[in-house]
VOBALO-52688 format. One record per residue (C-alpha): residue number from 1; residue in three letters; x, y, z. Coordinates in Angstrom, 2 decimals, padded with zeros to 5 digits, m for minus. Layout:
residues N
<node><kekol>NUM</kekol><nupa>ALA</nupa><xx>X</xx><yy>Y</yy><zz>Z</zz></node>
...
END
This chain:
residues 177
<node><kekol>1</kekol><nupa>LEU</nupa><xx>m005.21</xx><yy>m011.32</yy><zz>m000.69</zz></node>
<node><kekol>2</kekol><nupa>ALA</nupa><xx>m007.09</xx><yy>m014.28</yy><zz>000.75</zz></node>
<node><kekol>3</kekol><nupa>THR</nupa><xx>m004.84</xx><yy>m016.53</yy><zz>m001.35</zz></node>
<node><kekol>4</kekol><nupa>LEU</nupa><xx>m001.89</xx><yy>m015.37</yy><zz>000.75</zz></node>
<node><kekol>5</kekol><nupa>ARG</nupa><xx>m003.34</xx><yy>m017.21</yy><zz>003.76</zz></node>
<node><kekol>6</kekol><nupa>TRP</nupa><xx>m001.57</xx><yy>m020.40</yy><zz>002.69</zz></node>
<node><kekol>7</kekol><nupa>TRP</nupa><xx>001.74</xx><yy>m018.66</yy><zz>002.27</zz></node>
<node><kekol>8</kekol><nupa>ARG</nupa><xx>001.90</xx><yy>m016.10</yy><zz>005.05</zz></node>
<node><kekol>9</kekol><nupa>PRO</nupa><xx>m000.76</xx><yy>m016.26</yy><zz>007.76</zz></node>
<node><kekol>10</kekol><nupa>TRP</nupa><xx>m000.02</xx><yy>m012.75</yy><zz>009.03</zz></node>
<node><kekol>11</kekol><nupa>ALA</nupa><xx>001.56</xx><yy>m009.40</yy><zz>008.33</zz></node>
<node><kekol>12</kekol><nupa>GLU</nupa><xx>003.12</xx><yy>m007.83</yy><zz>011.38</zz></node>
<node><kekol>13</kekol><nupa>THR</nupa><xx>003.33</xx><yy>m004.34</yy><zz>009.88</zz></node>
<node><kekol>14</kekol><nupa>CYS</nupa><xx>001.71</xx><yy>m003.35</yy><zz>006.60</zz></node>
<node><kekol>15</kekol><nupa>PHE</nupa><xx>002.33</xx><yy>m000.04</yy><zz>004.83</zz></node>
<node><kekol>16</kekol><nupa>ILE</nupa><xx>m000.41</xx><yy>000.98</yy><zz>002.40</zz></node>
<node><kekol>17</kekol><nupa>CYS</nupa><xx>000.97</xx><yy>003.54</yy><zz>m000.05</zz></node>
<node><kekol>18</kekol><nupa>GLY</nupa><xx>m001.53</xx><yy>005.95</yy><zz>m001.53</zz></node>
<node><kekol>19</kekol><nupa>GLY</nupa><xx>m004.02</xx><yy>004.73</yy><zz>001.06</zz></node>
<node><kekol>20</kekol><nupa>TRP</nupa><xx>m006.62</xx><yy>007.43</yy><zz>000.39</zz></node>
<node><kekol>21</kekol><nupa>TYR</nupa><xx>m009.52</xx><yy>006.87</yy><zz>002.84</zz></node>
<node><kekol>22</kekol><nupa>ALA</nupa><xx>m008.06</xx><yy>003.51</yy><zz>003.96</zz></node>
<node><kekol>23</kekol><nupa>SER</nupa><xx>m011.04</xx><yy>001.38</yy><zz>003.05</zz></node>
<node><kekol>24</kekol><nupa>LEU</nupa><xx>m008.52</xx><yy>m001.34</yy><zz>002.09</zz></node>
<node><kekol>25</kekol><nupa>ALA</nupa><xx>m007.20</xx><yy>m001.30</yy><zz>005.67</zz></node>
<node><kekol>26</kekol><nupa>LEU</nupa><xx>m010.69</xx><yy>m001.93</yy><zz>007.00</zz></node>
<node><kekol>27</kekol><nupa>MET</nupa><xx>m011.16</xx><yy>m004.82</yy><zz>004.56</zz></node>
<node><kekol>28</kekol><nupa>LEU</nupa><xx>m007.82</xx><yy>m006.35</yy><zz>005.61</zz></node>
<node><kekol>29</kekol><nupa>PHE</nupa><xx>m008.63</xx><yy>m006.08</yy><zz>009.31</zz></node>
<node><kekol>30</kekol><nupa>ASN</nupa><xx>m012.02</xx><yy>m007.71</yy><zz>008.68</zz></node>
<node><kekol>31</kekol><nupa>SER</nupa><xx>m010.55</xx><yy>m010.51</yy><zz>006.55</zz></node>
<node><kekol>32</kekol><nupa>LYS</nupa><xx>m009.28</xx><yy>m013.87</yy><zz>007.74</zz></node>
<node><kekol>33</kekol><nupa>LEU</nupa><xx>m005.71</xx><yy>m012.56</yy><zz>007.52</zz></node>
<node><kekol>34</kekol><nupa>ASP</nupa><xx>m003.99</xx><yy>m011.95</yy><zz>010.84</zz></node>
<node><kekol>35</kekol><nupa>ILE</nupa><xx>m002.81</xx><yy>m008.35</yy><zz>010.48</zz></node>
<node><kekol>36</kekol><nupa>GLY</nupa><xx>m000.72</xx><yy>m006.84</yy><zz>013.27</zz></node>
<node><kekol>37</kekol><nupa>LYS</nupa><xx>m000.90</xx><yy>m003.17</yy><zz>012.31</zz></node>
<node><kekol>38</kekol><nupa>ILE</nupa><xx>m001.46</xx><yy>m001.03</yy><zz>009.25</zz></node>
<node><kekol>39</kekol><nupa>ARG</nupa><xx>m000.02</xx><yy>002.37</yy><zz>008.41</zz></node>
<node><kekol>40</kekol><nupa>SER</nupa><xx>m001.80</xx><yy>004.17</yy><zz>005.58</zz></node>
<node><kekol>41</kekol><nupa>PHE</nupa><xx>000.25</xx><yy>006.85</yy><zz>003.82</zz></node>
<node><kekol>42</kekol><nupa>ASP</nupa><xx>m001.33</xx><yy>009.41</yy><zz>001.51</zz></node>
<node><kekol>43</kekol><nupa>ILE</nupa><xx>000.00</xx><yy>012.75</yy><zz>000.28</zz></node>
<node><kekol>44</kekol><nupa>ASP</nupa><xx>m003.49</xx><yy>014.33</yy><zz>000.45</zz></node>
<node><kekol>45</kekol><nupa>PRO</nupa><xx>m004.09</xx><yy>015.79</yy><zz>003.95</zz></node>
<node><kekol>46</kekol><nupa>SER</nupa><xx>m007.86</xx><yy>015.60</yy><zz>003.50</zz></node>
<node><kekol>47</kekol><nupa>CYS</nupa><xx>m007.66</xx><yy>011.79</yy><zz>003.71</zz></node>
<node><kekol>48</kekol><nupa>PHE</nupa><xx>m006.36</xx><yy>011.64</yy><zz>007.28</zz></node>
<node><kekol>49</kekol><nupa>ASP</nupa><xx>m009.59</xx><yy>012.34</yy><zz>009.21</zz></node>
<node><kekol>50</kekol><nupa>ILE</nupa><xx>m011.74</xx><yy>010.12</yy><zz>007.00</zz></node>
<node><kekol>51</kekol><nupa>ALA</nupa><xx>m009.26</xx><yy>007.23</yy><zz>007.17</zz></node>
<node><kekol>52</kekol><nupa>GLU</nupa><xx>m009.01</xx><yy>007.50</yy><zz>010.96</zz></node>
<node><kekol>53</kekol><nupa>THR</nupa><xx>m012.81</xx><yy>007.67</yy><zz>011.31</zz></node>
<node><kekol>54</kekol><nupa>LEU</nupa><xx>m013.39</xx><yy>004.71</yy><zz>009.00</zz></node>
<node><kekol>55</kekol><nupa>ASN</nupa><xx>m010.84</xx><yy>002.65</yy><zz>010.97</zz></node>
<node><kekol>56</kekol><nupa>LYS</nupa><xx>m011.68</xx><yy>004.10</yy><zz>014.40</zz></node>
<node><kekol>57</kekol><nupa>GLU</nupa><xx>m012.04</xx><yy>000.68</yy><zz>016.04</zz></node>
<node><kekol>58</kekol><nupa>PHE</nupa><xx>m008.44</xx><yy>m000.13</yy><zz>015.08</zz></node>
<node><kekol>59</kekol><nupa>VAL</nupa><xx>m007.11</xx><yy>003.33</yy><zz>015.95</zz></node>
<node><kekol>60</kekol><nupa>LEU</nupa><xx>m008.54</xx><yy>002.83</yy><zz>019.44</zz></node>
<node><kekol>61</kekol><nupa>GLU</nupa><xx>m006.97</xx><yy>m000.64</yy><zz>019.61</zz></node>
<node><kekol>62</kekol><nupa>GLU</nupa><xx>m003.52</xx><yy>000.69</yy><zz>020.59</zz></node>
<node><kekol>63</kekol><nupa>TRP</nupa><xx>m003.07</xx><yy>002.28</yy><zz>017.16</zz></node>
<node><kekol>64</kekol><nupa>ARG</nupa><xx>m003.26</xx><yy>m000.91</yy><zz>015.12</zz></node>
<node><kekol>65</kekol><nupa>PHE</nupa><xx>m004.27</xx><yy>001.54</yy><zz>012.40</zz></node>
<node><kekol>66</kekol><nupa>LYS</nupa><xx>m002.84</xx><yy>005.00</yy><zz>011.82</zz></node>
<node><kekol>67</kekol><nupa>ALA</nupa><xx>m003.19</xx><yy>007.31</yy><zz>008.87</zz></node>
<node><kekol>68</kekol><nupa>VAL</nupa><xx>m000.21</xx><yy>009.44</yy><zz>007.91</zz></node>
<node><kekol>69</kekol><nupa>THR</nupa><xx>m000.04</xx><yy>012.40</yy><zz>005.55</zz></node>
<node><kekol>70</kekol><nupa>GLN</nupa><xx>003.21</xx><yy>011.85</yy><zz>003.68</zz></node>
<node><kekol>71</kekol><nupa>ASP</nupa><xx>004.62</xx><yy>011.48</yy><zz>000.18</zz></node>
<node><kekol>72</kekol><nupa>ILE</nupa><xx>005.46</xx><yy>007.80</yy><zz>m000.36</zz></node>
<node><kekol>73</kekol><nupa>HIS</nupa><xx>008.75</xx><yy>008.85</yy><zz>m001.98</zz></node>
<node><kekol>74</kekol><nupa>ASP</nupa><xx>009.86</xx><yy>010.08</yy><zz>001.47</zz></node>
<node><kekol>75</kekol><nupa>ILE</nupa><xx>009.37</xx><yy>006.76</yy><zz>003.27</zz></node>
<node><kekol>76</kekol><nupa>ASN</nupa><xx>012.24</xx><yy>004.56</yy><zz>004.39</zz></node>
<node><kekol>77</kekol><nupa>TYR</nupa><xx>010.85</xx><yy>001.07</yy><zz>003.72</zz></node>
<node><kekol>78</kekol><nupa>ALA</nupa><xx>013.62</xx><yy>m000.61</yy><zz>005.73</zz></node>
<node><kekol>79</kekol><nupa>GLY</nupa><xx>012.45</xx><yy>001.21</yy><zz>008.87</zz></node>
<node><kekol>80</kekol><nupa>HIS</nupa><xx>010.58</xx><yy>004.49</yy><zz>008.96</zz></node>
<node><kekol>81</kekol><nupa>THR</nupa><xx>010.37</xx><yy>007.28</yy><zz>011.54</zz></node>
<node><kekol>82</kekol><nupa>TYR</nupa><xx>007.45</xx><yy>009.63</yy><zz>010.98</zz></node>
<node><kekol>83</kekol><nupa>ASP</nupa><xx>004.96</xx><yy>011.89</yy><zz>012.74</zz></node>
<node><kekol>84</kekol><nupa>THR</nupa><xx>001.31</xx><yy>011.17</yy><zz>013.23</zz></node>
<node><kekol>85</kekol><nupa>PHE</nupa><xx>m001.30</xx><yy>012.82</yy><zz>015.41</zz></node>
<node><kekol>86</kekol><nupa>LYS</nupa><xx>m003.28</xx><yy>012.00</yy><zz>018.51</zz></node>
<node><kekol>87</kekol><nupa>VAL</nupa><xx>m006.98</xx><yy>012.83</yy><zz>018.71</zz></node>
<node><kekol>88</kekol><nupa>ASN</nupa><xx>m006.14</xx><yy>016.11</yy><zz>020.50</zz></node>
<node><kekol>89</kekol><nupa>GLY</nupa><xx>m003.94</xx><yy>017.18</yy><zz>017.55</zz></node>
<node><kekol>90</kekol><nupa>GLU</nupa><xx>m000.66</xx><yy>016.58</yy><zz>019.37</zz></node>
<node><kekol>91</kekol><nupa>ALA</nupa><xx>002.08</xx><yy>015.18</yy><zz>017.12</zz></node>
<node><kekol>92</kekol><nupa>ARG</nupa><xx>003.66</xx><yy>011.87</yy><zz>018.04</zz></node>
<node><kekol>93</kekol><nupa>GLU</nupa><xx>006.72</xx><yy>010.31</yy><zz>016.47</zz></node>
<node><kekol>94</kekol><nupa>LEU</nupa><xx>006.44</xx><yy>006.65</yy><zz>015.48</zz></node>
<node><kekol>95</kekol><nupa>TYR</nupa><xx>008.85</xx><yy>004.11</yy><zz>014.05</zz></node>
<node><kekol>96</kekol><nupa>ASP</nupa><xx>007.79</xx><yy>001.04</yy><zz>012.06</zz></node>
<node><kekol>97</kekol><nupa>GLU</nupa><xx>009.51</xx><yy>m001.62</yy><zz>009.96</zz></node>
<node><kekol>98</kekol><nupa>PRO</nupa><xx>007.07</xx><yy>m002.91</yy><zz>007.34</zz></node>
<node><kekol>99</kekol><nupa>ASP</nupa><xx>007.15</xx><yy>m006.51</yy><zz>006.20</zz></node>
<node><kekol>100</kekol><nupa>THR</nupa><xx>004.33</xx><yy>m005.92</yy><zz>003.69</zz></node>
<node><kekol>101</kekol><nupa>ILE</nupa><xx>003.99</xx><yy>m002.97</yy><zz>001.30</zz></node>
<node><kekol>102</kekol><nupa>ILE</nupa><xx>000.79</xx><yy>m002.42</yy><zz>m000.67</zz></node>
<node><kekol>103</kekol><nupa>ASN</nupa><xx>000.30</xx><yy>000.06</yy><zz>m003.51</zz></node>
<node><kekol>104</kekol><nupa>THR</nupa><xx>m002.97</xx><yy>m000.28</yy><zz>m005.43</zz></node>
<node><kekol>105</kekol><nupa>SER</nupa><xx>m002.42</xx><yy>002.87</yy><zz>m007.48</zz></node>
<node><kekol>106</kekol><nupa>CYS</nupa><xx>000.95</xx><yy>002.43</yy><zz>m009.18</zz></node>
<node><kekol>107</kekol><nupa>GLU</nupa><xx>m000.43</xx><yy>004.21</yy><zz>m012.25</zz></node>
<node><kekol>108</kekol><nupa>HIS</nupa><xx>m000.45</xx><yy>007.44</yy><zz>m010.20</zz></node>
<node><kekol>109</kekol><nupa>ILE</nupa><xx>003.21</xx><yy>007.29</yy><zz>m009.12</zz></node>
<node><kekol>110</kekol><nupa>LYS</nupa><xx>005.64</xx><yy>009.71</yy><zz>m010.74</zz></node>
<node><kekol>111</kekol><nupa>ASP</nupa><xx>009.21</xx><yy>008.41</yy><zz>m010.71</zz></node>
<node><kekol>112</kekol><nupa>PHE</nupa><xx>007.82</xx><yy>004.93</yy><zz>m010.15</zz></node>
<node><kekol>113</kekol><nupa>ASN</nupa><xx>011.18</xx><yy>003.20</yy><zz>m010.67</zz></node>
<node><kekol>114</kekol><nupa>LYS</nupa><xx>012.77</xx><yy>005.36</yy><zz>m008.00</zz></node>
<node><kekol>115</kekol><nupa>TRP</nupa><xx>009.93</xx><yy>004.54</yy><zz>m005.60</zz></node>
<node><kekol>116</kekol><nupa>TYR</nupa><xx>010.00</xx><yy>000.80</yy><zz>m006.33</zz></node>
<node><kekol>117</kekol><nupa>ASN</nupa><xx>013.79</xx><yy>000.63</yy><zz>m006.04</zz></node>
<node><kekol>118</kekol><nupa>SER</nupa><xx>013.56</xx><yy>002.20</yy><zz>m002.56</zz></node>
<node><kekol>119</kekol><nupa>ILE</nupa><xx>011.86</xx><yy>m000.96</yy><zz>m001.27</zz></node>
<node><kekol>120</kekol><nupa>PRO</nupa><xx>014.45</xx><yy>m003.38</yy><zz>000.15</zz></node>
<node><kekol>121</kekol><nupa>ALA</nupa><xx>014.69</xx><yy>m007.00</yy><zz>m000.98</zz></node>
<node><kekol>122</kekol><nupa>GLY</nupa><xx>012.79</xx><yy>m009.44</yy><zz>001.19</zz></node>
<node><kekol>123</kekol><nupa>LYS</nupa><xx>009.60</xx><yy>m007.37</yy><zz>001.57</zz></node>
<node><kekol>124</kekol><nupa>LEU</nupa><xx>006.24</xx><yy>m008.75</yy><zz>000.48</zz></node>
<node><kekol>125</kekol><nupa>VAL</nupa><xx>004.79</xx><yy>m006.37</yy><zz>m002.09</zz></node>
<node><kekol>126</kekol><nupa>VAL</nupa><xx>001.21</xx><yy>m006.21</yy><zz>m003.37</zz></node>
<node><kekol>127</kekol><nupa>LEU</nupa><xx>000.91</xx><yy>m003.93</yy><zz>m006.39</zz></node>
<node><kekol>128</kekol><nupa>GLN</nupa><xx>m001.81</xx><yy>m002.87</yy><zz>m008.80</zz></node>
<node><kekol>129</kekol><nupa>SER</nupa><xx>m001.75</xx><yy>m000.77</yy><zz>m011.95</zz></node>
<node><kekol>130</kekol><nupa>ASN</nupa><xx>m003.74</xx><yy>m000.41</yy><zz>m015.15</zz></node>
<node><kekol>131</kekol><nupa>ASP</nupa><xx>m003.61</xx><yy>000.49</yy><zz>m018.84</zz></node>
<node><kekol>132</kekol><nupa>TYR</nupa><xx>m006.04</xx><yy>003.43</yy><zz>m018.58</zz></node>
<node><kekol>133</kekol><nupa>SER</nupa><xx>m003.81</xx><yy>006.24</yy><zz>m019.83</zz></node>
<node><kekol>134</kekol><nupa>GLU</nupa><xx>m006.71</xx><yy>008.54</yy><zz>m020.75</zz></node>
<node><kekol>135</kekol><nupa>LEU</nupa><xx>m006.61</xx><yy>010.21</yy><zz>m017.32</zz></node>
<node><kekol>136</kekol><nupa>GLU</nupa><xx>m004.05</xx><yy>012.98</yy><zz>m016.85</zz></node>
<node><kekol>137</kekol><nupa>GLU</nupa><xx>m003.17</xx><yy>011.78</yy><zz>m013.33</zz></node>
<node><kekol>138</kekol><nupa>HIS</nupa><xx>m002.31</xx><yy>008.30</yy><zz>m014.67</zz></node>
<node><kekol>139</kekol><nupa>VAL</nupa><xx>001.38</xx><yy>009.02</yy><zz>m015.21</zz></node>
<node><kekol>140</kekol><nupa>ASN</nupa><xx>002.64</xx><yy>005.44</yy><zz>m014.98</zz></node>
<node><kekol>141</kekol><nupa>CYS</nupa><xx>000.30</xx><yy>003.11</yy><zz>m016.86</zz></node>
<node><kekol>142</kekol><nupa>VAL</nupa><xx>001.55</xx><yy>m000.17</yy><zz>m018.29</zz></node>
<node><kekol>143</kekol><nupa>LYS</nupa><xx>000.28</xx><yy>m001.80</yy><zz>m021.48</zz></node>
<node><kekol>144</kekol><nupa>ASP</nupa><xx>m000.06</xx><yy>m005.34</yy><zz>m020.07</zz></node>
<node><kekol>145</kekol><nupa>ILE</nupa><xx>000.86</xx><yy>m007.66</yy><zz>m017.20</zz></node>
<node><kekol>146</kekol><nupa>GLU</nupa><xx>004.22</xx><yy>m008.51</yy><zz>m018.78</zz></node>
<node><kekol>147</kekol><nupa>GLU</nupa><xx>005.26</xx><yy>m004.86</yy><zz>m018.81</zz></node>
<node><kekol>148</kekol><nupa>PHE</nupa><xx>004.12</xx><yy>m004.55</yy><zz>m015.19</zz></node>
<node><kekol>149</kekol><nupa>LYS</nupa><xx>006.24</xx><yy>m007.59</yy><zz>m014.24</zz></node>
<node><kekol>150</kekol><nupa>GLU</nupa><xx>009.26</xx><yy>m006.00</yy><zz>m015.96</zz></node>
<node><kekol>151</kekol><nupa>GLN</nupa><xx>008.63</xx><yy>m002.73</yy><zz>m014.13</zz></node>
<node><kekol>152</kekol><nupa>CYS</nupa><xx>008.41</xx><yy>m004.54</yy><zz>m010.77</zz></node>
<node><kekol>153</kekol><nupa>PRO</nupa><xx>011.02</xx><yy>m007.30</yy><zz>m010.73</zz></node>
<node><kekol>154</kekol><nupa>MET</nupa><xx>010.58</xx><yy>m009.73</yy><zz>m007.83</zz></node>
<node><kekol>155</kekol><nupa>ASN</nupa><xx>012.70</xx><yy>m012.50</yy><zz>m006.37</zz></node>
<node><kekol>156</kekol><nupa>ASN</nupa><xx>009.61</xx><yy>m014.67</yy><zz>m005.94</zz></node>
<node><kekol>157</kekol><nupa>LEU</nupa><xx>006.43</xx><yy>m013.82</yy><zz>m007.84</zz></node>
<node><kekol>158</kekol><nupa>LEU</nupa><xx>003.51</xx><yy>m015.43</yy><zz>m006.01</zz></node>
<node><kekol>159</kekol><nupa>TYR</nupa><xx>000.68</xx><yy>m014.07</yy><zz>m008.15</zz></node>
<node><kekol>160</kekol><nupa>GLY</nupa><xx>000.25</xx><yy>m012.11</yy><zz>m011.35</zz></node>
<node><kekol>161</kekol><nupa>GLY</nupa><xx>m003.15</xx><yy>m011.49</yy><zz>m012.83</zz></node>
<node><kekol>162</kekol><nupa>VAL</nupa><xx>m005.41</xx><yy>m009.32</yy><zz>m014.95</zz></node>
<node><kekol>163</kekol><nupa>ILE</nupa><xx>m009.04</xx><yy>m008.36</yy><zz>m014.59</zz></node>
<node><kekol>164</kekol><nupa>GLY</nupa><xx>m010.73</xx><yy>m006.92</yy><zz>m017.66</zz></node>
<node><kekol>165</kekol><nupa>LEU</nupa><xx>m012.96</xx><yy>m003.98</yy><zz>m016.81</zz></node>
<node><kekol>166</kekol><nupa>GLN</nupa><xx>m015.25</xx><yy>m002.00</yy><zz>m019.07</zz></node>
<node><kekol>167</kekol><nupa>LYS</nupa><xx>m012.76</xx><yy>000.77</yy><zz>m020.00</zz></node>
<node><kekol>168</kekol><nupa>TYR</nupa><xx>m009.41</xx><yy>m000.76</yy><zz>m019.05</zz></node>
<node><kekol>169</kekol><nupa>ASN</nupa><xx>m007.49</xx><yy>m003.71</yy><zz>m017.66</zz></node>
<node><kekol>170</kekol><nupa>ARG</nupa><xx>m006.32</xx><yy>m003.84</yy><zz>m014.05</zz></node>
<node><kekol>171</kekol><nupa>PHE</nupa><xx>m003.12</xx><yy>m005.70</yy><zz>m013.22</zz></node>
<node><kekol>172</kekol><nupa>MET</nupa><xx>m002.02</xx><yy>m007.18</yy><zz>m009.90</zz></node>
<node><kekol>173</kekol><nupa>LEU</nupa><xx>001.29</xx><yy>m008.59</yy><zz>m008.72</zz></node>
<node><kekol>174</kekol><nupa>ILE</nupa><xx>002.05</xx><yy>m010.18</yy><zz>m005.35</zz></node>
<node><kekol>175</kekol><nupa>GLY</nupa><xx>005.51</xx><yy>m011.37</yy><zz>m004.44</zz></node>
<node><kekol>176</kekol><nupa>MET</nupa><xx>008.72</xx><yy>m011.03</yy><zz>m002.54</zz></node>
<node><kekol>177</kekol><nupa>LYS</nupa><xx>010.93</xx><yy>m008.23</yy><zz>m003.77</zz></node>
END
């Protein structure tokens, strides 16, 4: 993501899809990128407390970071109204319009095409997937970077790359949808 510095020096509102414990959010906040706020969405409710604790400094900074337990198929990427929780457990409704959408676990997304097509044109997307189909939960693997590009058509592809790991290849795409 550091290579985006030349192209876009900030992200006003970033949605991380499948954010898990939100360690990526912490890395982004601690990078040289100027990040306004991050919303980390994960369907697993056990991630919320850990993500909020890990990013506590940014939660306390007028909610620059908030974790949300929600299925990413239920998000309106043009502008999203959702509930999150205060420290005392009280629900609070928020509304955010993301300019950046990150999904580092595309291989886990059922109905991936439906999800990807729900993102409006003009959003910066940062996507990762892999070719490791040996895991049952990997329901959307791609065989190579070309197949990943076909699966995720973009109006302006800024980066496409592969890193070879011991058991599989990991693919990354960054661009404007």
